[in-house]
C-alpha positions in Angstrom: 7.5 -11.3 -74.8 7.8 -8.5 -72.8 7.8 -8.4 -69.0 7.3 -5.4 -66.7 9.9 -4.1 -64.5 9.3 -3.6 -60.8 11.8 -0.8 -60.7 11.0 2.4 -58.9 10.7 4.3 -62.0 7.3 5.8 -63.1 6.3 5.7 -67.0 7.6 9.1 -67.5 11.2 7.8 -66.6 11.2 9.9 -63.2 12.0 8.2 -60.0 9.5 8.3 -57.3 10.6 10.3 -54.2 11.6 8.0 -51.3 9.2 8.3 -48.2 10.5 9.6 -44.9 11.2 6.9 -42.3 8.8 8.5 -39.8 5.8 7.9 -42.4 6.6 4.2 -42.6 4.1 2.2 -40.3 6.8 -0.9 -39.8 9.3 1.6 -38.1 6.5 2.8 -35.7 5.8 -0.9 -34.7 9.4 -1.9 -34.5 10.4 1.4 -32.2 7.1 2.0 -30.8 6.4 -1.2 -29.0 9.6 -1.2 -27.0 9.5 2.5 -26.3 5.9 2.0 -24.8 7.3 -1.1 -22.6 10.1 1.3 -21.4 7.7 4.1 -20.4 5.4 1.9 -18.6 8.0 0.4 -16.6 9.4 3.7 -15.6 5.8 4.8 -14.7 5.4 1.6 -12.7 8.7 2.1 -10.9 7.5 5.7 -9.8 4.4 4.8 -8.6 6.1 1.9 -6.4 8.8 4.2 -5.2 6.0 7.1 -4.2 3.6 4.7 -2.8 5.8 2.3 -0.8 4.5 1.5 2.7 6.6 2.6 5.8 8.5 0.1 7.5 6.9 -1.1 10.9 8.8 -1.0 14.0 8.5 -4.4 15.5 6.5 -4.4 18.7 5.9 -7.3 21.5 2.8 -9.1 20.5 1.1 -11.9 22.2 2.9 -14.3 20.5 6.3 -13.2 22.1 4.9 -13.4 25.6 6.1 -16.4 27.5 3.6 -19.1 28.1 3.4 -21.4 31.0 1.8 -24.6 29.6 -1.1 -26.4 31.5 -3.7 -28.8 30.4 -5.7 -25.9 28.4 -2.6 -24.8 26.7 -3.1 -25.0 22.7 -0.8 -27.7 21.4 1.4 -25.3 19.2 1.8 -22.9 22.1 3.1 -25.7 24.4 5.2 -26.9 21.8 7.0 -23.8 21.2 7.3 -23.0 24.8 9.1 -26.5 25.1 11.9 -25.4 22.6 12.5 -21.9 24.5 14.8 -21.4 27.3 13.5 -20.9 30.5 13.5 -17.1 31.8 14.1 -17.7 35.6 
């Protein structure tokens, strides 16, 4: 009863040469996945920094103008006016 050995020796008795690490597919899967994520995040950060919108200077809008409530004033404007101090 003879069993075959699963060693790295060939039938001639010489060992097979080892494969370099860069030719092993699993290495590229393990290293390449996170590397792609890092490169994509750097590209996203550069695009976000270069394409950032300018900061707007706040100007007075129609909402900031004091409202004198009357019968035709919308409820929200009248309510907000009631909470602000008088500007006399």
